[in-house]
C-alpha positions in Angstrom: -161.4 59.1 -78.2 -161.7 55.3 -78.4 -161.9 55.0 -82.1 -160.6 58.7 -83.3 -158.9 59.7 -86.5 -155.6 61.2 -86.8 -157.5 64.3 -88.3 -159.6 63.9 -84.5 -156.7 63.0 -82.8 -155.0 66.3 -84.2 -158.2 68.4 -83.1 -157.0 71.8 -80.7 -160.2 72.5 -80.0 -161.4 68.9 -78.6 -158.0 69.1 -77.1 -158.9 72.2 -75.0 -162.2 70.9 -73.9 -161.2 68.0 -72.9 -158.9 69.6 -70.4 -161.2 72.3 -69.6 -163.6 69.3 -68.4 -160.8 67.9 -65.9 -161.1 68.6 -62.3 -158.8 70.6 -61.3 -157.0 68.1 -59.2 -156.6 66.0 -61.9 -155.4 69.0 -64.2 -152.5 69.4 -61.4 -151.6 65.8 -61.7 -151.1 65.7 -64.9 -149.0 69.1 -65.5 -147.2 67.9 -62.1 -146.3 64.1 -64.1 -144.6 66.6 -66.6 -143.1 68.8 -64.3 -141.4 66.1 -62.6 -140.1 64.2 -66.3 -138.7 67.8 -67.1 -136.4 68.0 -63.7 -135.5 64.4 -63.5 -134.0 65.2 -67.2 -132.7 68.3 -67.0 -130.6 67.1 -63.3 -129.5 64.1 -65.4 -127.8 66.7 -67.7 -126.3 68.4 -65.1 -124.8 65.1 -63.8 -123.7 64.0 -66.9 -121.8 67.1 -67.7 -119.8 67.2 -64.3 -118.7 63.7 -65.1 -117.9 64.6 -68.3 -115.7 67.5 -66.8 -114.3 65.3 -63.9 -112.7 62.8 -66.5 -110.1 64.9 -68.3 -109.2 67.4 -65.7 
């Protein structure tokens, strides 16, 4: 999407077509990246909650 305008970048149909054109292996890796990021953020949030509780006990 080199040289695309803002409206072209926000075009949902173009993004769906691009995702459908990906190989299933690449699609799996792309989804895995976001899953790992969510798990890391979630676990760091749990750790900070536990340290906050232990300081005030």
